[in-house]
C-alpha atoms as a printed R data frame, in Angstrom:
    type eleno elety resid chain resno       x       y       z
1   ATOM     1    CA   MET     A     1  83.272  87.947  88.804
2   ATOM     2    CA   ARG     A     2  83.134  90.030  91.970
3   ATOM     3    CA   HIS     A     3  86.018  89.373  94.384
4   ATOM     4    CA   LEU     A     4  84.866  88.943  97.998
5   ATOM     5    CA   SER     A     5  87.415  86.676  99.687
6   ATOM     6    CA   PHE     A     6  89.875  89.058 101.373
7   ATOM     7    CA   LYS     A     7  89.542  88.854 105.137
8   ATOM     8    CA   GLY     A     8  91.669  89.024 108.264
9   ATOM     9    CA   ILE     A     9  94.753  91.051 109.149
10  ATOM    10    CA   PHE     A    10  96.412  93.025 106.342
11  ATOM    11    CA   PRO     A    11  99.178  95.105 107.988
12  ATOM    12    CA   ILE     A    12 100.505  98.156 106.176
13  ATOM    13    CA   LEU     A    13 104.215  97.754 105.491
14  ATOM    14    CA   GLN     A    14 106.660 100.129 107.170
15  ATOM    15    CA   THR     A    15 109.344 101.222 104.693
16  ATOM    16    CA   PRO     A    16 112.887 101.055 106.149
17  ATOM    17    CA   PHE     A    17 115.104 103.990 105.158
18  ATOM    18    CA   ASN     A    18 118.738 104.586 105.993
19  ATOM    19    CA   LYS     A    19 120.146 107.915 107.192
20  ATOM    20    CA   LYS     A    20 120.422 109.124 103.578
21  ATOM    21    CA   GLY     A    21 116.733 108.452 102.961
22  ATOM    22    CA   GLN     A    22 117.348 105.414 100.756
23  ATOM    23    CA   ILE     A    23 115.074 102.363 100.964
24  ATOM    24    CA   VAL     A    24 116.865  99.371 102.492
25  ATOM    25    CA   PHE     A    25 115.349  96.590 100.415
26  ATOM    26    CA   GLU     A    26 117.017  93.754 102.331
27  ATOM    27    CA   GLU     A    27 115.112  94.855 105.414
28  ATOM    28    CA   VAL     A    28 111.884  95.095 103.415
29  ATOM    29    CA   GLU     A    29 112.390  91.389 102.755
30  ATOM    30    CA   ASN     A    30 113.004  90.778 106.480
31  ATOM    31    CA   GLU     A    31 109.742  92.518 107.310
32  ATOM    32    CA   VAL     A    32 107.792  90.485 104.746
33  ATOM    33    CA   ASP     A    33 109.250  87.218 106.092
34  ATOM    34    CA   TRP     A    34 108.401  88.238 109.665
35  ATOM    35    CA   LEU     A    35 104.813  89.163 108.789
36  ATOM    36    CA   ILE     A    36 104.215  85.905 106.927
37  ATOM    37    CA   ASP     A    37 105.697  83.879 109.789
38  ATOM    38    CA   ILE     A    38 103.319  85.618 112.222
39  ATOM    39    CA   GLY     A    39 100.365  84.538 110.113
40  ATOM    40    CA   VAL     A    40  98.967  87.722 108.560
41  ATOM    41    CA   ASN     A    41  96.407  87.334 105.787
42  ATOM    42    CA   GLY     A    42  97.849  89.962 103.453
43  ATOM    43    CA   ILE     A    43 100.162  92.977 103.293
44  ATOM    44    CA   GLY     A    44  99.358  96.505 102.193
45  ATOM    45    CA   ILE     A    45 101.690  99.157 100.792
46  ATOM    46    CA   ALA     A    46  99.991 102.449 101.493
47  ATOM    47    CA   ILE     A    47 100.110 105.817 103.246
48  ATOM    48    CA   ALA     A    48 101.708 104.398 106.407
49  ATOM    49    CA   SER     A    49 104.414 103.000 104.095
50  ATOM    50    CA   GLU     A    50 105.181 106.635 103.150
51  ATOM    51    CA   VAL     A    51 104.273 106.020  99.505
52  ATOM    52    CA   PHE     A    52 103.500 109.731  99.224
53  ATOM    53    CA   LYS     A    53 107.237 110.354  99.816
54  ATOM    54    CA   LEU     A    54 108.358 107.928  97.085
55  ATOM    55    CA   ASN     A    55 108.821 108.529  93.378
56  ATOM    56    CA   ASP     A    56 107.216 106.153  90.894
57  ATOM    57    CA   GLU     A    57 110.371 104.087  90.407
58  ATOM    58    CA   GLU     A    58 110.692 103.591  94.172
59  ATOM    59    CA   LYS     A    59 107.001 102.716  94.580
60  ATOM    60    CA   LEU     A    60 107.124 100.062  91.907
61  ATOM    61    CA   LYS     A    61 110.444  98.613  93.095
62  ATOM    62    CA   LEU     A    62 109.067  98.415  96.630
63  ATOM    63    CA   LEU     A    63 105.969  96.605  95.349
64  ATOM    64    CA   LYS     A    64 108.029  94.184  93.251
65  ATOM    65    CA   THR     A    65 110.276  93.414  96.239
66  ATOM    66    CA   VAL     A    66 107.279  92.621  98.460
67  ATOM    67    CA   VAL     A    67 105.514  90.560  95.777
68  ATOM    68    CA   ASP     A    68 108.649  88.574  94.966
69  ATOM    69    CA   ARG     A    69 109.478  87.924  98.623
70  ATOM    70    CA   SER     A    70 105.961  86.845  99.526
71  ATOM    71    CA   SER     A    71 106.057  84.286  96.668
72  ATOM    72    CA   GLY     A    72 102.278  84.160  96.361
73  ATOM    73    CA   LYS     A    73 101.760  83.063  99.977
74  ATOM    74    CA   ILE     A    74  99.535  86.046 100.753
75  ATOM    75    CA   PRO     A    75  97.948  88.812  98.647
76  ATOM    76    CA   ILE     A    76  99.678  92.180  98.346
77  ATOM    77    CA   ILE     A    77  97.545  95.334  98.171
78  ATOM    78    CA   MET     A    78  99.060  98.452  96.573
79  ATOM    79    CA   ASN     A    79  97.956 102.045  97.122
80  ATOM    80    CA   SER     A    80  97.792 103.542  93.620
81  ATOM    81    CA   GLY     A    81  95.610 106.579  94.273
82  ATOM    82    CA   GLN     A    82  96.608 109.915  92.748
83  ATOM    83    CA   GLU     A    83  94.903 113.205  91.940
84  ATOM    84    CA   SER     A    84  94.156 112.467  88.276
85  ATOM    85    CA   THR     A    85  92.332 109.543  86.708
86  ATOM    86    CA   GLU     A    86  95.151 109.094  84.198
87  ATOM    87    CA   TYR     A    87  97.904 108.920  86.829
88  ATOM    88    CA   THR     A    88  95.865 106.625  89.070
89  ATOM    89    CA   THR     A    89  95.119 104.353  86.117
90  ATOM    90    CA   TYR     A    90  98.811 104.238  85.162
91  ATOM    91    CA   LEU     A    91  99.938 103.207  88.668
92  ATOM    92    CA   SER     A    92  97.025 100.794  89.044
93  ATOM    93    CA   LYS     A    93  97.838  98.948  85.827
94  ATOM    94    CA   LYS     A    94 101.547  98.869  86.641
95  ATOM    95    CA   SER     A    95 100.755  97.482  90.094
96  ATOM    96    CA   GLU     A    96  98.599  94.744  88.609
97  ATOM    97    CA   GLU     A    97 101.361  93.854  86.129
98  ATOM    98    CA   LEU     A    98 103.850  93.531  89.005
99  ATOM    99    CA   GLY     A    99 101.645  91.100  90.904
100 ATOM   100    CA   ALA     A   100  99.486  93.168  93.254
101 ATOM   101    CA   LYS     A   101  96.292  91.242  94.024
102 ATOM   102    CA   GLY     A   102  94.346  94.356  94.999
103 ATOM   103    CA   LEU     A   103  94.547  98.151  94.999
104 ATOM   104    CA   MET     A   104  93.751 100.850  97.529
105 ATOM   105    CA   ILE     A   105  92.583 104.229  96.228
106 ATOM   106    CA   LYS     A   106  91.436 107.330  98.065
107 ATOM   107    CA   PRO     A   107  89.326 110.048  96.422
108 ATOM   108    CA   PRO     A   108  91.124 112.918  94.667
109 ATOM   109    CA   VAL     A   109  90.454 116.025  96.765
110 ATOM   110    CA   PHE     A   110  92.843 118.770  95.648
111 ATOM   111    CA   ASP     A   111  90.402 120.484  93.258
112 ATOM   112    CA   ASN     A   112  87.330 119.786  95.403
113 ATOM   113    CA   VAL     A   113  85.441 118.477  92.366
114 ATOM   114    CA   PRO     A   114  81.759 117.409  92.564
115 ATOM   115    CA   GLN     A   115  80.974 114.011  94.047
116 ATOM   116    CA   ALA     A   116  79.647 112.708  90.742
117 ATOM   117    CA   MET     A   117  83.042 113.327  89.121
118 ATOM   118    CA   ILE     A   118  84.857 111.534  91.947
119 ATOM   119    CA   GLU     A   119  82.599 108.525  91.477
120 ATOM   120    CA   GLU     A   120  83.250 108.651  87.723
121 ATOM   121    CA   HIS     A   121  86.985 108.654  88.517
122 ATOM   122    CA   PHE     A   122  86.619 105.440  90.543
123 ATOM   123    CA   ILE     A   123  84.525 103.748  87.852
124 ATOM   124    CA   ASN     A   124  87.050 104.603  85.136
125 ATOM   125    CA   VAL     A   125  89.992 103.306  87.171
126 ATOM   126    CA   ALA     A   126  88.088 100.152  88.150
127 ATOM   127    CA   SER     A   127  87.347  99.496  84.483
128 ATOM   128    CA   SER     A   128  91.045  99.642  83.612
129 ATOM   129    CA   VAL     A   129  92.147  96.721  85.830
130 ATOM   130    CA   ASN     A   130  91.166  93.142  86.625
131 ATOM   131    CA   ILE     A   131  91.777  93.156  90.374
132 ATOM   132    CA   PRO     A   132  89.623  94.414  93.267
133 ATOM   133    CA   ILE     A   133  89.931  97.891  94.739
134 ATOM   134    CA   PHE     A   134  89.707  99.018  98.355
135 ATOM   135    CA   LEU     A   135  87.962 102.374  98.440
136 ATOM   136    CA   GLN     A   136  90.012 104.301 101.008
137 ATOM   137    CA   ASP     A   137  87.804 106.413 103.250
138 ATOM   138    CA   GLN     A   138  90.702 108.398 104.682
139 ATOM   139    CA   GLY     A   139  90.624 111.386 107.060
140 ATOM   140    CA   ASN     A   140  91.314 114.250 104.651
141 ATOM   141    CA   SER     A   141  89.706 112.492 101.676
142 ATOM   142    CA   PRO     A   142  86.599 110.713 102.975
143 ATOM   143    CA   ILE     A   143  84.111 108.564 101.101
144 ATOM   144    CA   SER     A   144  80.553 108.815 102.355
145 ATOM   145    CA   GLY     A   145  78.594 105.672 103.075
146 ATOM   146    CA   ASP     A   146  76.084 106.329 100.312
147 ATOM   147    CA   SER     A   147  78.882 106.922  97.773
148 ATOM   148    CA   ALA     A   148  80.600 103.667  98.775
149 ATOM   149    CA   VAL     A   149  77.353 101.727  98.388
150 ATOM   150    CA   ARG     A   150  76.652 103.297  94.981
151 ATOM   151    CA   LEU     A   151  80.155 102.566  93.716
152 ATOM   152    CA   SER     A   152  80.008  98.943  94.844
153 ATOM   153    CA   GLU     A   153  76.769  98.541  92.903
154 ATOM   154    CA   LYS     A   154  78.134 100.205  89.755
155 ATOM   155    CA   HIS     A   155  81.338  98.163  89.334
156 ATOM   156    CA   GLU     A   156  82.271  94.730  90.621
157 ATOM   157    CA   ASN     A   157  85.921  95.713  91.176
158 ATOM   158    CA   LEU     A   158  84.820  98.265  93.791
159 ATOM   159    CA   SER     A   159  83.944  95.585  96.302
160 ATOM   160    CA   TYR     A   160  85.973  96.640  99.379
161 ATOM   161    CA   ILE     A   161  86.244  99.696 101.564
162 ATOM   162    CA   LYS     A   162  88.797 100.600 104.228
163 ATOM   163    CA   LEU     A   163  86.918 102.786 106.694
164 ATOM   164    CA   GLU     A   164  89.146 105.202 108.598
165 ATOM   165    CA   SER     A   165  87.477 108.598 108.618
166 ATOM   166    CA   ILE     A   166  86.899 109.176 112.324
167 ATOM   167    CA   PRO     A   167  84.401 108.296 113.640
168 ATOM   168    CA   THR     A   168  84.429 105.043 111.668
169 ATOM   169    CA   ILE     A   169  81.497 103.393 113.429
170 ATOM   170    CA   PRO     A   170  78.667 105.435 111.826
171 ATOM   171    CA   ARG     A   171  80.025 104.464 108.388
172 ATOM   172    CA   PHE     A   172  80.138 100.805 109.412
173 ATOM   173    CA   ASP     A   173  76.521 101.078 110.597
174 ATOM   174    CA   TYR     A   174  75.429 102.833 107.387
175 ATOM   175    CA   CYS     A   175  77.121 100.315 105.084
176 ATOM   176    CA   ASN     A   176  75.700  97.405 107.089
177 ATOM   177    CA   LYS     A   177  72.202  98.834 106.796
178 ATOM   178    CA   ASN     A   178  72.355  99.804 103.130
179 ATOM   179    CA   SER     A   179  74.517  97.152 101.520
180 ATOM   180    CA   SER     A   180  75.418  93.468 101.859
181 ATOM   181    CA   ARG     A   181  78.575  91.373 102.047
182 ATOM   182    CA   ASP     A   182  77.961  90.044  98.549
183 ATOM   183    CA   LYS     A   183  78.714  93.522  97.190
184 ATOM   184    CA   LEU     A   184  80.716  95.526  99.731
185 ATOM   185    CA   ILE     A   185  83.292  94.097 102.162
186 ATOM   186    CA   LEU     A   186  84.161  96.301 105.162
187 ATOM   187    CA   PHE     A   187  87.673  96.634 106.607
188 ATOM   188    CA   GLY     A   188  88.858  98.885 109.412
189 ATOM   189    CA   GLY     A   189  91.866 101.177 109.481
190 ATOM   190    CA   VAL     A   190  93.145 103.973 111.747
191 ATOM   191    CA   GLY     A   191  95.878 101.663 113.000
192 ATOM   192    CA   GLY     A   192  93.317  99.260 114.455
193 ATOM   193    CA   SER     A   193  92.121 101.864 116.967
194 ATOM   194    CA   PHE     A   194  88.473 100.756 116.679
195 ATOM   195    CA   PHE     A   195  89.066  97.087 115.909
196 ATOM   196    CA   MET     A   196  86.791  95.705 118.615
197 ATOM   197    CA   GLU     A   197  83.856  97.974 117.708
198 ATOM   198    CA   GLU     A   198  84.358  97.065 114.042
199 ATOM   199    CA   LEU     A   199  84.417  93.325 114.796
200 ATOM   200    CA   ARG     A   200  81.078  93.643 116.596
201 ATOM   201    CA   ARG     A   201  79.689  95.158 113.398
202 ATOM   202    CA   GLY     A   202  80.869  92.307 111.214
203 ATOM   203    CA   SER     A   203  84.153  93.743 109.948
204 ATOM   204    CA   SER     A   204  85.950  91.404 107.577
205 ATOM   205    CA   GLY     A   205  89.356  92.540 108.815
206 ATOM   206    CA   THR     A   206  91.628  95.452 109.547
207 ATOM   207    CA   MET     A   207  94.680  97.158 108.067
208 ATOM   208    CA   PRO     A   208  96.824  98.318 111.002
209 ATOM   209    CA   SER     A   209 100.504  99.208 111.033
210 ATOM   210    CA   SER     A   210 102.931  96.299 110.688
211 ATOM   211    CA   VAL     A   211 104.385  96.929 114.159
212 ATOM   212    CA   ILE     A   212 102.245  94.636 116.358
213 ATOM   213    CA   PRO     A   213 100.677  92.302 113.781
214 ATOM   214    CA   ASP     A   214 100.926  89.343 116.162
215 ATOM   215    CA   MET     A   215  98.512  91.067 118.550
216 ATOM   216    CA   PHE     A   216  95.963  91.682 115.785
217 ATOM   217    CA   VAL     A   217  96.325  88.127 114.461
218 ATOM   218    CA   ASN     A   218  95.673  86.764 117.957
219 ATOM   219    CA   VAL     A   219  92.622  88.980 118.472
220 ATOM   220    CA   TRP     A   220  91.250  87.944 115.066
221 ATOM   221    CA   LYS     A   221  91.697  84.255 115.888
222 ATOM   222    CA   LEU     A   222  90.123  84.575 119.353
223 ATOM   223    CA   TRP     A   223  87.144  86.470 117.947
224 ATOM   224    CA   ASN     A   224  86.525  83.876 115.254
225 ATOM   225    CA   GLU     A   225  86.781  81.106 117.847
226 ATOM   226    CA   GLU     A   226  83.882  82.861 119.660
227 ATOM   227    CA   LYS     A   227  86.212  83.804 122.545
228 ATOM   228    CA   LYS     A   228  85.054  87.395 122.324
229 ATOM   229    CA   ASP     A   229  85.589  88.454 125.931
230 ATOM   230    CA   GLU     A   230  89.102  87.025 125.825
231 ATOM   231    CA   ALA     A   231  89.772  88.848 122.549
232 ATOM   232    CA   HIS     A   232  88.613  92.152 124.023
233 ATOM   233    CA   LYS     A   233  90.694  91.725 127.166
234 ATOM   234    CA   TYR     A   234  93.808  90.842 125.192
235 ATOM   235    CA   TYR     A   235  93.344  93.794 122.807
236 ATOM   236    CA   SER     A   236  92.775  96.206 125.687
237 ATOM   237    CA   GLY     A   237  96.207  95.395 127.086
238 ATOM   238    CA   PHE     A   238  97.735  97.110 124.051
239 ATOM   239    CA   ALA     A   239  95.490 100.197 124.090
240 ATOM   240    CA   GLU     A   240  98.171 102.615 125.306
241 ATOM   241    CA   LEU     A   241 100.663 101.446 122.690
242 ATOM   242    CA   ILE     A   242  98.072 101.633 119.885
243 ATOM   243    CA   LYS     A   243  97.395 105.242 120.881
244 ATOM   244    CA   ILE     A   244 101.094 106.159 120.711
245 ATOM   245    CA   LEU     A   245 101.615 104.392 117.372
246 ATOM   246    CA   ASN     A   246  98.876 106.439 115.680
247 ATOM   247    CA   GLN     A   247 100.203 109.962 116.232
248 ATOM   248    CA   GLY     A   248 100.272 112.415 113.330
249 ATOM   249    CA   LEU     A   249 102.686 115.073 112.068
250 ATOM   250    CA   GLY     A   250 105.158 112.429 110.953
251 ATOM   251    CA   LEU     A   251 105.713 110.984 114.433
252 ATOM   252    CA   ALA     A   252 104.040 107.675 113.658
253 ATOM   253    CA   SER     A   253 106.566 106.730 110.974
254 ATOM   254    CA   TRP     A   254 109.531 107.239 113.306
255 ATOM   255    CA   ILE     A   255 107.843 105.542 116.262
256 ATOM   256    CA   ASN     A   256 106.661 102.535 114.275
257 ATOM   257    CA   LYS     A   257 110.136 101.941 112.903
258 ATOM   258    CA   TYR     A   258 111.693 102.359 116.333
259 ATOM   259    CA   VAL     A   259 109.442  99.583 117.644
260 ATOM   260    CA   LEU     A   260 110.355  97.378 114.680
261 ATOM   261    CA   TYR     A   261 114.019  98.044 115.481
262 ATOM   262    CA   ARG     A   262 113.453  97.070 119.121
263 ATOM   263    CA   ARG     A   263 111.637  93.926 117.964
264 ATOM   264    CA   GLY     A   264 114.598  92.907 115.775
265 ATOM   265    CA   VAL     A   265 112.872  93.369 112.417
266 ATOM   266    CA   PHE     A   266 114.869  96.458 111.348
267 ATOM   267    CA   SER     A   267 118.429  97.407 112.177
268 ATOM   268    CA   LYS     A   268 119.005 100.730 113.914
269 ATOM   269    CA   ASN     A   269 120.550 102.103 110.708
270 ATOM   270    CA   SER     A   270 117.373 101.300 108.762
271 ATOM   271    CA   SER     A   271 114.815 102.786 111.151
272 ATOM   272    CA   PHE     A   272 114.707 106.270 109.631
273 ATOM   273    CA   SER     A   273 111.759 108.078 108.069
274 ATOM   274    CA   ARG     A   274 111.843 110.573 105.213
275 ATOM   275    CA   ASN     A   275 111.473 114.269 105.866
276 ATOM   276    CA   PRO     A   276 109.536 116.299 106.695
277 ATOM   277    CA   GLY     A   277 108.147 114.935 109.945
278 ATOM   278    CA   LEU     A   278 108.487 115.324 113.680
279 ATOM   279    CA   ARG     A   279 110.830 112.963 115.516
280 ATOM   280    CA   PRO     A   280 110.146 111.513 118.969
281 ATOM   281    CA   THR     A   281 112.192 112.866 121.858
282 ATOM   282    CA   GLN     A   282 114.272 110.667 124.148
283 ATOM   283    CA   GLU     A   283 111.535 110.939 126.770
284 ATOM   284    CA   HIS     A   284 109.031 109.729 124.180
285 ATOM   285    CA   LEU     A   285 111.250 106.761 123.326
286 ATOM   286    CA   TYR     A   286 111.571 105.936 127.021
287 ATOM   287    CA   GLU     A   287 107.763 105.797 127.270
288 ATOM   288    CA   ILE     A   288 107.654 103.502 124.236
289 ATOM   289    CA   ASP     A   289 110.351 101.243 125.699
290 ATOM   290    CA   ARG     A   290 108.221 100.882 128.817
291 ATOM   291    CA   LEU     A   291 105.219  99.737 126.752
292 ATOM   292    CA   ILE     A   292 107.353  97.358 124.706
293 ATOM   293    CA   GLU     A   293 108.419  95.724 127.968
294 ATOM   294    CA   ILE     A   294 104.910  95.689 129.496
295 ATOM   295    CA   ASN     A   295 103.498  94.035 126.375
296 ATOM   296    CA   ASN     A   296 106.327  91.488 126.116
297 ATOM   297    CA   LEU     A   297 107.220  92.509 122.552
298 ATOM   298    CA   ILE     A   298 110.895  91.618 122.803
């Protein structure tokens, strides 16, 4: 049976590391508790969690920690995408065994293989598990609208897509025109940068960073209460912070964890990121502190 019930705010977990680059699992549990208390609808473990900097043992231990701590209160989505079908299938099946309720998989792009082979890859992985998959339309590994629609029609486990190849809106428009919500459920990404535009196009939710989940939960509630102008005004008050949180070159990981430290979710000794990646300067942190104060985050 096709799964179609995921909706709402699914923040992507930030992984707390100490100065030695080791995961601090006690603070992972703190983050999960905090997110559940805020009222999120699910949690994702994905690129913003730095899964690409973890070995398989670390990935699976991180997933198990989050699943165990959440105690079935909300679904956990695990990014299991890799460059080969075999490796992706292995991580996908392991994730399902450990309690993930959904997967997130981006297209393999290293060999620049034909589109038909990428779609075959998704079908084969989807056939190996019994949980739904979020197709991840991600910047350097995009999924076209027509490919997403085809895949959703070919296998019932391919029933979600996280749209975050900028610009996201044309893909939302294409999927709305060429598919339906009984086959393909649309979620936003890009740190929630286009959340309001996506909501106007019937988005079923978003997967932002875990840093300001309370803001996204409030916007989601206001929108669904038909208080759309109020939702837009409230969201707009965080626009400058959202921009800063979504910087590339490794900055985002450090900045996101700094905000979680300031908000009392992480300790200062657990707010490190793994190398390589740029670190914010003191001036940058001062600018962030100003926005934390303006937005009443502490």
